[in-house]
N, CA and C atoms as an extended XYZ file, in Angstrom:
615
Properties=species:S:1:pos:R:3:atomname:S:1:resname:S:1:resid:I:1 pbc="F F F"
N        15.263      199.095      156.568 N   UNK     1
C        15.872      199.302      155.445 CA  UNK     1
C        17.294      199.356      155.471 C   UNK     1
N        18.182      199.019      155.531 N   UNK     2
C        19.312      199.313      155.342 CA  UNK     2
C        19.928      200.349      154.098 C   UNK     2
N        21.115      201.504      154.969 N   UNK     3
C        21.577      202.423      153.898 CA  UNK     3
C        22.532      201.966      152.682 C   UNK     3
N        22.524      202.542      151.951 N   UNK     4
C        23.018      202.132      150.500 CA  UNK     4
C        24.614      202.379      151.335 C   UNK     4
N        25.284      202.013      151.452 N   UNK     5
C        26.714      202.175      151.773 CA  UNK     5
C        27.843      201.157      152.286 C   UNK     5
N        29.542      201.120      151.920 N   UNK     6
C        29.982      199.849      151.548 CA  UNK     6
C        29.851      199.088      152.901 C   UNK     6
N        30.434      198.023      152.922 N   UNK     7
C        30.251      196.991      154.396 CA  UNK     7
C        31.735      196.938      154.366 C   UNK     7
N        32.661      198.059      155.285 N   UNK     8
C        33.998      198.190      155.139 CA  UNK     8
C        33.714      198.621      156.823 C   UNK     8
N        35.021      198.063      157.444 N   UNK     9
C        35.169      198.186      159.026 CA  UNK     9
C        34.784      199.590      159.049 C   UNK     9
N        35.449      200.774      158.616 N   UNK    10
C        35.236      202.142      158.765 CA  UNK    10
C        33.831      202.433      158.879 C   UNK    10
N        33.095      201.750      157.976 N   UNK    11
C        31.452      202.257      157.785 CA  UNK    11
C        30.759      201.682      158.689 C   UNK    11
N        31.608      200.369      159.459 N   UNK    12
C        30.736      199.528      160.637 CA  UNK    12
C        30.880      200.166      161.919 C   UNK    12
N        31.861      200.820      161.626 N   UNK    13
C        32.338      201.405      163.036 CA  UNK    13
C        31.527      203.094      163.146 C   UNK    13
N        31.568      203.858      162.091 N   UNK    14
C        30.388      204.589      161.597 CA  UNK    14
C        28.902      204.424      162.108 C   UNK    14
N        28.634      203.417      161.582 N   UNK    15
C        27.291      202.917      161.878 CA  UNK    15
C        27.191      203.090      163.393 C   UNK    15
N        27.848      201.981      163.882 N   UNK    16
C        27.797      201.482      165.152 CA  UNK    16
C        27.373      202.726      165.828 C   UNK    16
N        28.750      203.818      165.894 N   UNK    17
C        28.292      205.112      166.244 CA  UNK    17
C        27.197      206.152      166.328 C   UNK    17
N        27.174      206.208      164.896 N   UNK    18
C        25.365      206.539      164.534 CA  UNK    18
C        24.580      206.237      165.415 C   UNK    18
N        24.295      204.735      165.396 N   UNK    19
C        23.343      204.119      166.050 CA  UNK    19
C        23.045      204.288      167.796 C   UNK    19
N        24.328      204.283      168.399 N   UNK    20
C        24.615      204.732      169.331 CA  UNK    20
C        23.677      206.154      169.763 C   UNK    20
N        24.115      207.095      169.128 N   UNK    21
C        23.866      208.405      169.228 CA  UNK    21
C        22.328      208.769      169.193 C   UNK    21
N        22.048      207.855      168.026 N   UNK    22
C        20.624      207.924      167.553 CA  UNK    22
C        19.334      207.213      168.315 C   UNK    22
N        20.247      206.390      169.333 N   UNK    23
C        19.633      205.500      170.235 CA  UNK    23
C        19.361      206.416      171.458 C   UNK    23
N        20.589      207.229      171.382 N   UNK    24
C        20.708      208.232      172.834 CA  UNK    24
C        19.834      209.483      172.891 C   UNK    24
N        19.656      209.802      171.571 N   UNK    25
C        18.743      210.656      171.288 CA  UNK    25
C        17.133      210.480      171.362 C   UNK    25
N        16.838      209.171      171.130 N   UNK    26
C        15.565      208.957      170.892 CA  UNK    26
C        15.104      208.735      172.680 C   UNK    26
N        16.426      208.504      173.087 N   UNK    27
C        15.805      208.640      174.912 CA  UNK    27
C        15.779      209.872      175.614 C   UNK    27
N        16.300      210.524      175.324 N   UNK    28
C        16.233      211.844      175.279 CA  UNK    28
C        14.943      212.773      175.040 C   UNK    28
N        14.471      212.305      173.630 N   UNK    29
C        13.279      213.102      173.125 CA  UNK    29
C        12.203      212.202      173.392 C   UNK    29
N        12.332      210.922      173.999 N   UNK    30
C        10.831      210.525      174.620 CA  UNK    30
C        10.951      210.474      175.947 C   UNK    30
N        11.707      210.896      176.486 N   UNK    31
C        11.623      211.599      177.575 CA  UNK    31
C        11.317      212.848      177.979 C   UNK    31
N        11.751      213.879      176.842 N   UNK    32
C        10.803      215.387      176.568 CA  UNK    32
C         9.608      215.184      176.239 C   UNK    32
N         9.137      213.976      175.387 N   UNK    33
C         7.798      214.060      175.373 CA  UNK    33
C         6.729      213.956      176.132 C   UNK    33
N         7.618      212.797      177.713 N   UNK    34
C         6.428      212.876      178.461 CA  UNK    34
C         6.456      213.989      179.542 C   UNK    34
N         7.357      214.726      179.535 N   UNK    35
C         7.370      215.925      180.099 CA  UNK    35
C         6.408      216.491      179.542 C   UNK    35
N         6.397      216.683      178.571 N   UNK    36
C         5.838      217.845      177.808 CA  UNK    36
C         4.066      217.574      178.109 C   UNK    36
N         3.612      216.142      177.453 N   UNK    37
C         2.722      215.452      177.691 CA  UNK    37
C         2.353      215.682      179.247 C   UNK    37
N         2.767      215.487      180.352 N   UNK    38
C         2.560      215.662      181.546 CA  UNK    38
C         2.019      217.341      181.976 C   UNK    38
N         2.607      218.300      181.593 N   UNK    39
C         2.573      219.529      181.554 CA  UNK    39
C         1.433      219.817      180.826 C   UNK    39
N         0.886      219.479      179.640 N   UNK    40
C        -0.014      219.487      178.848 CA  UNK    40
C        -1.262      219.281      179.675 C   UNK    40
N        -1.296      218.044      180.052 N   UNK    41
C        -2.477      217.338      180.733 CA  UNK    41
C        -2.494      218.073      181.867 C   UNK    41
N        -1.764      218.867      182.510 N   UNK    42
C        -1.895      219.604      183.431 CA  UNK    42
C        -2.420      220.907      183.451 C   UNK    42
N        -1.913      221.570      182.471 N   UNK    43
C        -2.038      223.257      181.761 CA  UNK    43
C        -4.128      222.753      181.412 C   UNK    43
N        -3.883      221.309      180.884 N   UNK    44
C        -5.411      221.479      179.920 CA  UNK    44
C        -6.625      221.766      181.535 C   UNK    44
N        -6.135      220.780      182.402 N   UNK    45
C        -6.954      220.724      183.725 CA  UNK    45
C        -7.370      222.141      184.660 C   UNK    45
N        -6.273      222.902      184.312 N   UNK    46
C        -5.701      224.385      185.215 CA  UNK    46
C        -6.790      225.212      184.343 C   UNK    46
N        -6.679      225.231      182.862 N   UNK    47
C        -6.869      225.734      182.014 CA  UNK    47
C        -8.898      225.867      181.875 C   UNK    47
N        -9.311      224.494      181.808 N   UNK    48
C       -10.400      224.752      181.699 CA  UNK    48
C       -11.082      224.507      183.093 C   UNK    48
N       -10.366      224.382      184.429 N   UNK    49
C       -11.197      225.091      185.528 CA  UNK    49
C       -11.355      226.654      185.373 C   UNK    49
N        -9.956      227.397      184.900 N   UNK    50
C       -10.093      228.907      185.054 CA  UNK    50
C       -11.482      229.538      183.830 C   UNK    50
N       -11.060      228.497      182.845 N   UNK    51
C       -12.588      228.932      182.003 CA  UNK    51
C       -14.056      229.280      182.906 C   UNK    51
N       -13.836      228.467      183.348 N   UNK    52
C       -15.100      227.766      184.058 CA  UNK    52
C       -15.448      228.940      185.299 C   UNK    52
N       -14.518      229.539      186.089 N   UNK    53
C       -14.634      230.204      187.109 CA  UNK    53
C       -14.617      231.847      186.345 C   UNK    53
N       -13.702      231.811      185.073 N   UNK    54
C       -13.892      233.095      184.089 CA  UNK    54
C       -15.676      233.580      184.030 C   UNK    54
N       -16.361      232.459      183.583 N   UNK    55
C       -17.522      232.362      183.119 CA  UNK    55
C       -18.576      233.025      184.184 C   UNK    55
N       -18.118      232.204      185.498 N   UNK    56
C       -18.954      232.384      186.255 CA  UNK    56
C       -18.675      233.709      186.974 C   UNK    56
N       -17.331      234.237      187.292 N   UNK    57
C       -17.356      235.579      187.790 CA  UNK    57
C       -17.847      236.725      186.954 C   UNK    57
N       -17.410      236.078      185.485 N   UNK    58
C       -18.070      237.558      184.661 CA  UNK    58
C       -19.940      237.571      184.805 C   UNK    58
N       -20.460      236.210      184.944 N   UNK    59
C       -22.214      236.163      184.989 CA  UNK    59
C       -22.037      236.902      186.531 C   UNK    59
N       -21.429      236.801      187.390 N   UNK    60
C       -21.631      237.775      188.600 CA  UNK    60
C       -21.713      239.106      188.724 C   UNK    60
N       -20.526      239.269      187.490 N   UNK    61
C       -20.051      240.817      187.688 CA  UNK    61
C       -21.237      241.831      186.973 C   UNK    61
N       -22.072      240.670      186.003 N   UNK    62
C       -23.006      241.363      184.842 CA  UNK    62
C       -24.334      241.591      185.505 C   UNK    62
N       -24.528      240.129      186.224 N   UNK    63
C       -25.622      240.291      187.225 CA  UNK    63
C       -25.340      241.261      188.204 C   UNK    63
N       -24.475      241.664      188.865 N   UNK    64
C       -24.831      243.156      190.009 CA  UNK    64
C       -24.446      244.340      189.098 C   UNK    64
N       -24.433      244.413      188.093 N   UNK    65
C       -23.963      245.786      186.972 CA  UNK    65
C       -25.354      245.930      186.513 C   UNK    65
N       -26.246      244.837      186.271 N   UNK    66
C       -27.617      245.178      186.069 CA  UNK    66
C       -28.537      245.612      187.273 C   UNK    66
N       -28.115      244.959      188.332 N   UNK    67
C       -28.982      245.672      189.481 CA  UNK    67
C       -28.473      247.462      189.807 C   UNK    67
N       -26.924      247.339      189.294 N   UNK    68
C       -26.762      248.866      189.697 CA  UNK    68
C       -27.682      249.571      188.760 C   UNK    68
N       -27.560      248.867      187.608 N   UNK    69
C       -28.300      250.296      186.656 CA  UNK    69
C       -30.141      250.237      187.240 C   UNK    69
N       -30.284      249.177      187.415 N   UNK    70
C       -31.642      249.322      188.033 CA  UNK    70
C       -31.812      250.229      189.273 C   UNK    70
N       -31.314      250.079      190.151 N   UNK    71
C       -31.177      250.913      191.582 CA  UNK    71
C       -30.778      252.613      191.114 C   UNK    71
N       -29.842      252.767      189.734 N   UNK    72
C       -29.093      254.118      189.459 CA  UNK    72
C       -29.755      254.650      188.246 C   UNK    72
N       -30.017      254.207      187.458 N   UNK    73
C       -30.563      254.441      186.068 CA  UNK    73
C       -29.024      254.346      185.224 C   UNK    73
N       -29.137      254.077      183.470 N   UNK    74
C       -28.368      254.096      182.991 CA  UNK    74
C       -27.670      254.877      182.827 C   UNK    74
N       -28.381      256.535      182.600 N   UNK    75
C       -27.364      257.873      182.785 CA  UNK    75
C       -26.451      258.063      183.968 C   UNK    75
N       -26.659      257.570      185.432 N   UNK    76
C       -26.212      258.050      186.306 CA  UNK    76
C       -24.977      256.762      186.183 C   UNK    76
N       -25.355      255.845      185.957 N   UNK    77
C       -24.222      254.935      185.785 CA  UNK    77
C       -23.006      255.051      184.898 C   UNK    77
N       -23.507      255.535      183.455 N   UNK    78
C       -22.671      255.983      182.721 CA  UNK    78
C       -21.740      257.206      183.218 C   UNK    78
N       -22.167      258.067      183.724 N   UNK    79
C       -21.620      259.091      184.270 CA  UNK    79
C       -21.027      258.745      185.500 C   UNK    79
N       -21.389      257.690      186.182 N   UNK    80
C       -20.278      257.189      187.624 CA  UNK    80
C       -18.952      256.557      186.947 C   UNK    80
N       -19.184      255.750      185.567 N   UNK    81
C       -17.888      255.117      184.959 CA  UNK    81
C       -16.864      256.025      184.485 C   UNK    81
N       -17.565      257.141      184.293 N   UNK    82
C       -16.515      258.557      183.835 CA  UNK    82
C       -15.201      258.928      184.793 C   UNK    82
N       -15.953      258.768      185.708 N   UNK    83
C       -15.203      259.016      186.961 CA  UNK    83
C       -14.155      258.522      187.463 C   UNK    83
N       -14.101      257.164      187.418 N   UNK    84
C       -13.147      255.949      187.519 CA  UNK    84
C       -11.731      256.634      187.378 C   UNK    84
N       -10.802      256.333      188.835 N   UNK    85
C        -9.274      256.318      188.451 CA  UNK    85
C        -9.188      255.223      188.147 C   UNK    85
N        -9.106      254.339      187.448 N   UNK    86
C        -8.775      252.859      187.590 CA  UNK    86
C        -7.477      252.597      186.462 C   UNK    86
N        -6.443      252.169      186.856 N   UNK    87
C        -5.351      251.682      185.901 CA  UNK    87
C        -4.761      250.698      185.997 C   UNK    87
N        -5.077      250.079      184.461 N   UNK    88
C        -4.962      248.289      184.488 CA  UNK    88
C        -3.071      248.313      184.286 C   UNK    88
N        -2.260      247.709      184.708 N   UNK    89
C        -1.102      247.577      184.637 CA  UNK    89
C        -0.635      246.103      184.360 C   UNK    89
N        -0.044      245.753      183.170 N   UNK    90
C        -0.055      244.626      182.822 CA  UNK    90
C         1.346      244.262      182.118 C   UNK    90
N         2.217      243.695      183.239 N   UNK    91
C         3.744      242.990      182.956 CA  UNK    91
C         4.147      241.619      182.601 C   UNK    91
N         4.490      241.313      181.406 N   UNK    92
C         4.611      239.955      180.927 CA  UNK    92
C         6.239      239.810      181.219 C   UNK    92
N         6.788      238.454      181.529 N   UNK    93
C         7.794      237.813      181.635 CA  UNK    93
C         7.619      236.598      181.382 C   UNK    93
N         9.146      235.939      180.006 N   UNK    94
C         9.051      234.469      179.941 CA  UNK    94
C         9.881      233.660      181.173 C   UNK    94
N         9.303      232.773      180.945 N   UNK    95
C         9.973      231.331      181.854 CA  UNK    95
C         9.675      230.129      180.502 C   UNK    95
N        11.266      229.404      181.073 N   UNK    96
C        10.885      228.278      180.129 CA  UNK    96
C        10.819      226.716      180.518 C   UNK    96
N        10.180      225.941      179.625 N   UNK    97
C         9.798      224.351      180.237 CA  UNK    97
C        10.444      223.947      179.134 C   UNK    97
N        11.375      223.158      179.536 N   UNK    98
C        11.535      221.677      178.305 CA  UNK    98
C        12.006      222.492      177.169 C   UNK    98
N        12.796      223.827      177.109 N   UNK    99
C        13.092      224.562      176.200 CA  UNK    99
C        11.858      225.534      175.134 C   UNK    99
N        10.833      225.663      175.659 N   UNK   100
C         9.619      226.314      175.536 CA  UNK   100
C         9.619      227.286      176.019 C   UNK   100
N         9.559      228.778      175.546 N   UNK   101
C         9.188      229.859      176.430 CA  UNK   101
C         7.853      230.041      176.772 C   UNK   101
N         7.474      230.223      177.731 N   UNK   102
C         6.150      230.346      177.852 CA  UNK   102
C         5.513      231.808      179.614 C   UNK   102
N         4.474      232.523      179.099 N   UNK   103
C         4.927      233.549      179.774 CA  UNK   103
C         3.976      233.759      180.819 C   UNK   103
N         4.684      234.647      182.177 N   UNK   104
C         3.708      234.581      183.432 CA  UNK   104
C         3.564      235.954      183.033 C   UNK   104
N         2.041      235.964      183.104 N   UNK   105
C         1.390      237.195      183.575 CA  UNK   105
C         0.769      237.578      184.663 C   UNK   105
N         1.357      239.514      184.797 N   UNK   106
C         0.762      239.892      186.254 CA  UNK   106
C        -0.018      241.067      185.762 C   UNK   106
N        -1.206      240.983      186.490 N   UNK   107
C        -2.023      242.536      186.210 CA  UNK   107
C        -2.216      242.811      187.350 C   UNK   107
N        -1.415      244.384      187.558 N   UNK   108
C        -1.637      244.892      188.699 CA  UNK   108
C        -2.700      246.333      188.278 C   UNK   108
N        -4.088      246.148      189.247 N   UNK   109
C        -4.780      246.814      189.007 CA  UNK   109
C        -4.476      247.995      190.027 C   UNK   109
N        -4.376      249.161      189.583 N   UNK   110
C        -4.043      250.383      190.556 CA  UNK   110
C        -5.274      251.540      190.505 C   UNK   110
N        -6.032      251.563      191.609 N   UNK   111
C        -7.096      252.365      191.620 CA  UNK   111
C        -6.759      253.210      193.007 C   UNK   111
N        -7.674      254.298      192.988 N   UNK   112
C        -7.914      255.534      193.747 CA  UNK   112
C        -9.191      255.525      194.431 C   UNK   112
N        -9.372      254.754      195.352 N   UNK   113
C       -11.047      255.084      195.669 CA  UNK   113
C       -11.103      256.003      196.695 C   UNK   113
N       -12.257      256.668      197.299 N   UNK   114
C       -13.389      256.219      196.972 CA  UNK   114
C       -13.633      256.947      195.209 C   UNK   114
N       -14.394      256.324      194.490 N   UNK   115
C       -14.751      256.632      193.037 CA  UNK   115
C       -15.722      257.457      193.026 C   UNK   115
N       -16.567      257.845      194.053 N   UNK   116
C       -17.784      259.053      193.942 CA  UNK   116
C       -18.140      259.154      195.329 C   UNK   116
N       -19.002      260.132      195.217 N   UNK   117
C       -19.347      260.470      196.665 CA  UNK   117
C       -20.500      259.307      196.987 C   UNK   117
N       -20.894      259.446      198.315 N   UNK   118
C       -22.203      257.930      198.496 CA  UNK   118
C       -23.302      258.677      198.462 C   UNK   118
N       -23.027      259.705      198.188 N   UNK   119
C       -24.952      260.267      198.001 CA  UNK   119
C       -25.583      259.646      196.857 C   UNK   119
N       -26.766      259.028      196.433 N   UNK   120
C       -27.473      258.803      195.662 CA  UNK   120
C       -26.854      257.770      194.659 C   UNK   120
N       -25.725      257.235      195.375 N   UNK   121
C       -25.049      256.260      194.884 CA  UNK   121
C       -25.449      255.050      195.289 C   UNK   121
N       -25.945      253.567      194.645 N   UNK   122
C       -26.110      252.109      194.836 CA  UNK   122
C       -24.733      251.350      195.397 C   UNK   122
N       -24.654      250.409      196.898 N   UNK   123
C       -24.063      249.697      196.749 CA  UNK   123
C       -23.605      249.017      196.150 C   UNK   123
N       -24.865      248.924      195.249 N   UNK   124
C       -24.023      247.631      194.272 CA  UNK   124
C       -22.641      248.105      193.044 C   UNK   124
N       -23.043      249.652      192.913 N   UNK   125
C       -21.700      250.169      192.462 CA  UNK   125
C       -20.689      249.798      192.501 C   UNK   125
N       -20.039      249.842      193.908 N   UNK   126
C       -18.592      249.395      194.841 CA  UNK   126
C       -18.924      247.865      194.495 C   UNK   126
N       -19.547      246.694      194.620 N   UNK   127
C       -19.616      245.686      194.285 CA  UNK   127
C       -19.499      245.332      192.956 C   UNK   127
N       -20.472      245.801      191.612 N   UNK   128
C       -19.853      245.694      190.696 CA  UNK   128
C       -18.055      245.694      190.179 C   UNK   128
N       -17.629      246.986      190.829 N   UNK   129
C       -16.274      246.803      190.294 CA  UNK   129
C       -15.596      246.463      191.188 C   UNK   129
N       -15.721      245.740      192.076 N   UNK   130
C       -14.797      244.631      192.810 CA  UNK   130
C       -14.885      243.180      192.057 C   UNK   130
N       -16.504      243.013      191.505 N   UNK   131
C       -16.352      241.711      190.681 CA  UNK   131
C       -15.828      241.832      189.288 C   UNK   131
N       -15.717      242.840      188.520 N   UNK   132
C       -15.072      243.198      187.382 CA  UNK   132
C       -13.435      243.148      187.671 C   UNK   132
N       -12.883      243.505      188.903 N   UNK   133
C       -11.448      243.601      189.208 CA  UNK   133
C       -10.944      242.178      189.414 C   UNK   133
N       -12.273      241.508      190.163 N   UNK   134
C       -11.975      239.774      189.882 CA  UNK   134
C       -11.690      239.307      188.906 C   UNK   134
N       -12.460      239.257      187.833 N   UNK   135
C       -12.499      238.906      186.586 CA  UNK   135
C       -11.298      239.417      185.628 C   UNK   135
N       -10.819      240.257      185.896 N   UNK   136
C       -10.153      240.548      185.019 CA  UNK   136
C        -8.339      240.205      185.736 C   UNK   136
N        -8.347      239.643      186.827 N   UNK   137
C        -7.169      239.189      187.110 CA  UNK   137
C        -7.357      237.447      186.733 C   UNK   137
N        -8.513      236.896      186.782 N   UNK   138
C        -8.813      235.524      186.523 CA  UNK   138
C        -8.393      235.607      185.015 C   UNK   138
N        -8.903      236.537      184.060 N   UNK   139
C        -8.833      236.495      182.789 CA  UNK   139
C        -7.168      236.618      182.236 C   UNK   139
N        -6.451      237.354      183.260 N   UNK   140
C        -5.052      237.413      182.935 CA  UNK   140
C        -4.457      236.153      183.110 C   UNK   140
N        -4.991      235.333      184.233 N   UNK   141
C        -4.500      233.905      184.414 CA  UNK   141
C        -4.662      233.336      183.757 C   UNK   141
N        -6.071      233.235      183.070 N   UNK   142
C        -6.371      232.239      181.863 CA  UNK   142
C        -5.645      232.512      180.730 C   UNK   142
N        -5.094      233.992      180.335 N   UNK   143
C        -4.152      233.898      179.288 CA  UNK   143
C        -3.172      233.738      179.150 C   UNK   143
N        -2.382      233.608      180.496 N   UNK   144
C        -1.403      232.882      180.858 CA  UNK   144
C        -1.332      231.794      180.451 C   UNK   144
N        -2.093      230.954      181.213 N   UNK   145
C        -2.156      229.050      180.935 CA  UNK   145
C        -2.528      229.123      179.185 C   UNK   145
N        -3.695      229.681      178.846 N   UNK   146
C        -3.690      229.731      177.449 CA  UNK   146
C        -2.633      229.605      176.460 C   UNK   146
N        -2.051      230.585      176.401 N   UNK   147
C        -0.534      230.944      175.620 CA  UNK   147
C         0.368      229.980      176.026 C   UNK   147
N         0.697      229.491      177.113 N   UNK   148
C         1.182      228.122      177.527 CA  UNK   148
C         0.784      226.978      176.969 C   UNK   148
N        -0.580      226.539      176.927 N   UNK   149
C        -1.249      225.630      176.635 CA  UNK   149
C        -0.797      225.723      174.930 C   UNK   149
N        -1.139      226.381      174.154 N   UNK   150
C        -0.514      226.591      172.856 CA  UNK   150
C         0.683      226.190      172.737 C   UNK   150
N         1.504      226.915      173.201 N   UNK   151
C         2.805      226.444      172.656 CA  UNK   151
C         3.643      225.089      173.395 C   UNK   151
N         3.273      224.554      173.898 N   UNK   152
C         3.586      223.172      174.899 CA  UNK   152
C         3.158      222.494      173.672 C   UNK   152
N         1.858      222.753      173.614 N   UNK   153
C         1.302      221.379      172.406 CA  UNK   153
C         1.796      221.251      171.049 C   UNK   153
N         2.133      222.691      170.724 N   UNK   154
C         2.755      222.485      169.296 CA  UNK   154
C         4.571      222.295      169.657 C   UNK   154
N         5.112      222.448      170.482 N   UNK   155
C         6.547      221.752      171.009 CA  UNK   155
C         6.067      220.516      171.136 C   UNK   155
N         5.134      219.797      171.971 N   UNK   156
C         4.786      218.513      172.111 CA  UNK   156
C         4.519      217.629      170.266 C   UNK   156
N         3.904      218.404      170.107 N   UNK   157
C         3.446      217.913      168.492 CA  UNK   157
C         5.098      217.640      167.923 C   UNK   157
N         6.076      218.570      167.999 N   UNK   158
C         7.059      217.871      167.201 CA  UNK   158
C         7.925      217.354      167.539 C   UNK   158
N         8.133      217.434      169.166 N   UNK   159
C         8.664      216.203      169.540 CA  UNK   159
C         7.739      214.962      169.200 C   UNK   159
N         7.030      214.493      169.257 N   UNK   160
C         6.307      213.710      169.216 CA  UNK   160
C         6.828      212.751      167.314 C   UNK   160
N         6.808      214.201      166.751 N   UNK   161
C         6.823      213.677      165.331 CA  UNK   161
C         8.535      213.321      165.525 C   UNK   161
N         8.931      213.611      166.165 N   UNK   162
C        10.762      213.604      166.070 CA  UNK   162
C        11.149      211.801      166.439 C   UNK   162
N        10.321      211.723      167.530 N   UNK   163
C        10.451      210.439      168.128 CA  UNK   163
C         9.811      209.302      167.411 C   UNK   163
N         8.886      209.681      166.810 N   UNK   164
C         8.235      208.535      165.910 CA  UNK   164
C         9.490      208.326      164.437 C   UNK   164
N        10.070      209.679      164.086 N   UNK   165
C        11.007      209.305      162.907 CA  UNK   165
C        11.866      208.571      163.424 C   UNK   165
N        12.797      208.692      164.790 N   UNK   166
C        13.626      207.696      165.259 CA  UNK   166
C        13.376      206.625      165.110 C   UNK   166
N        12.089      206.392      166.149 N   UNK   167
C        11.263      204.793      166.214 CA  UNK   167
C        11.683      204.093      164.457 C   UNK   167
N        10.620      204.690      163.791 N   UNK   168
C        10.174      203.906      162.309 CA  UNK   168
C        11.130      204.214      161.583 C   UNK   168
N        11.999      205.042      161.396 N   UNK   169
C        12.959      205.304      160.348 CA  UNK   169
C        14.456      205.294      160.601 C   UNK   169
N        14.889      205.947      161.367 N   UNK   170
C        16.475      206.334      161.470 CA  UNK   170
C        17.009      205.228      162.015 C   UNK   170
N        16.650      204.810      163.667 N   UNK   171
C        17.173      203.610      164.355 CA  UNK   171
C        16.700      202.307      163.213 C   UNK   171
N        15.638      201.650      162.838 N   UNK   172
C        15.755      200.419      162.156 CA  UNK   172
C        16.465      200.775      160.925 C   UNK   172
N        16.498      201.789      160.246 N   UNK   173
C        17.940      202.076      159.122 CA  UNK   173
C        18.972      201.578      159.304 C   UNK   173
N        19.301      202.111      160.660 N   UNK   174
C        20.925      202.291      161.392 CA  UNK   174
C        21.087      200.383      161.994 C   UNK   174
N        20.371      200.099      162.038 N   UNK   175
C        20.179      198.414      162.760 CA  UNK   175
C        20.244      197.391      161.692 C   UNK   175
N        19.379      197.642      160.330 N   UNK   176
C        19.593      196.915      159.118 CA  UNK   176
C        20.784      197.088      158.902 C   UNK   176
N        21.714      198.463      158.416 N   UNK   177
C        22.536      198.558      157.763 CA  UNK   177
C        23.831      197.940      159.160 C   UNK   177
N        23.467      198.043      160.235 N   UNK   178
C        24.717      197.498      161.139 CA  UNK   178
C        24.755      196.152      161.101 C   UNK   178
N        23.277      195.521      161.025 N   UNK   179
C        23.479      194.170      160.882 CA  UNK   179
C        23.813      193.631      159.249 C   UNK   179
N        23.623      194.388      158.303 N   UNK   180
C        24.118      193.896      156.886 CA  UNK   180
C        25.528      193.766      156.862 C   UNK   180
N        26.411      194.919      157.648 N   UNK   181
C        27.677      195.198      157.513 CA  UNK   181
C        28.289      194.324      158.279 C   UNK   181
N        27.799      194.081      159.493 N   UNK   182
C        28.473      192.901      160.076 CA  UNK   182
C        28.488      191.515      159.576 C   UNK   182
N        27.499      191.277      158.938 N   UNK   183
C        26.761      190.057      158.309 CA  UNK   183
C        27.679      189.718      157.378 C   UNK   183
N        28.742      190.743      156.164 N   UNK   184
C        29.403      190.691      155.470 CA  UNK   184
C        30.703      190.770      155.812 C   UNK   184
N        31.021      191.850      157.019 N   UNK   185
C        32.429      191.238      157.145 CA  UNK   185
C        32.554      190.268      157.856 C   UNK   185
N        31.695      189.167      158.300 N   UNK   186
C        31.568      188.074      159.161 CA  UNK   186
C        32.103      186.872      157.959 C   UNK   186
N        31.351      187.332      157.153 N   UNK   187
C        31.425      186.707      155.717 CA  UNK   187
C        32.650      186.504      154.980 C   UNK   187
N        32.898      187.550      154.608 N   UNK   188
C        34.223      187.970      154.190 CA  UNK   188
C        35.868      187.727      155.092 C   UNK   188
N        35.405      187.649      156.391 N   UNK   189
C        36.581      186.743      157.509 CA  UNK   189
C        36.638      185.473      157.285 C   UNK   189
N        35.406      184.475      156.808 N   UNK   190
C        35.188      183.621      156.510 CA  UNK   190
C        35.967      182.842      155.294 C   UNK   190
N        35.765      183.747      154.395 N   UNK   191
C        36.193      183.253      152.999 CA  UNK   191
C        37.446      183.839      152.888 C   UNK   191
N        38.129      184.726      153.618 N   UNK   192
C        39.541      185.065      153.875 CA  UNK   192
C        40.367      183.593      154.643 C   UNK   192
N        39.950      183.261      155.611 N   UNK   193
C        40.150      182.019      156.338 CA  UNK   193
C        39.998      181.293      155.983 C   UNK   193
N        39.126      180.796      155.048 N   UNK   194
C        39.010      179.584      154.053 CA  UNK   194
C        40.043      179.301      152.963 C   UNK   194
N        40.007      180.750      152.501 N   UNK   195
C        41.304      180.872      150.955 CA  UNK   195
C        42.708      180.895      152.073 C   UNK   195
N        42.919      181.583      152.964 N   UNK   196
C        44.337      181.536      153.482 CA  UNK   196
C        44.531      180.055      153.648 C   UNK   196
N        43.605      179.079      154.314 N   UNK   197
C        43.718      177.353      154.706 CA  UNK   197
C        44.190      177.173      153.589 C   UNK   197
N        43.549      177.030      152.326 N   UNK   198
C        43.706      176.373      150.909 CA  UNK   198
C        44.991      176.997      150.388 C   UNK   198
N        45.249      178.032      150.497 N   UNK   199
C        46.856      178.649      150.010 CA  UNK   199
C        47.959      177.625      150.742 C   UNK   199
N        47.758      177.817      151.931 N   UNK   200
C        48.637      177.164      152.785 CA  UNK   200
C        48.819      175.351      152.593 C   UNK   200
N        47.696      175.148      152.541 N   UNK   201
C        47.677      173.568      152.149 CA  UNK   201
C        48.358      173.184      150.785 C   UNK   201
N        48.157      174.375      150.103 N   UNK   202
C        48.734      174.260      148.561 CA  UNK   202
C        50.468      174.180      148.704 C   UNK   202
N        50.702      174.936      149.704 N   UNK   203
C        51.879      175.830      149.828 CA  UNK   203
C        52.673      173.920      150.249 C   UNK   203
N        51.863      173.396      151.270 N   UNK   204
C        52.186      172.100      152.076 CA  UNK   204
C        52.273      171.057      151.195 C   UNK   204
N        51.389      170.899      149.966 N   UNK   205
C        51.536      169.671      149.294 CA  UNK   205
C        52.319      169.751      148.017 C   UNK   205
């Protein structure tokens, strides 16, 4: 569908320039779309693996925690948990991927072992602490990837919509308009030439 503008040389040059710029914009956006989808596919694979790793690590941690409770008793384990001197320090930085801000999450677990006297404490207690620390680090990494996944997916969706709009609406409109004006100018040029030829012929006659 052509644009509703007059078939003049000025408009012809404007439409030609707009068509070139739109095609260039389409190439850049299409390249961005490909990069974002590539990043998206990589993140999906990484996130899927991390989710499985987190589930497995938490399962291990809770299994060891159950063994600790069986070995020491729930009351002793609760008392032991209150004596823990562990601090989780989270820092979040931002980096950009194709104009998208994605986080870099770092979890620093600060602890001061030993947490307890070895007397009447099962060795499962230390293993439980270790397993949950490992699970926390995996959860921080999973959170980082999931946030990045959601943000890049949103940007990819917007980019795809723009690429489709350029392909299906703007570029065809400019192409149709360019063709229409070009044909009209050629036709006017031929008419002017024939008119001029007729005038010269009459003048000679």
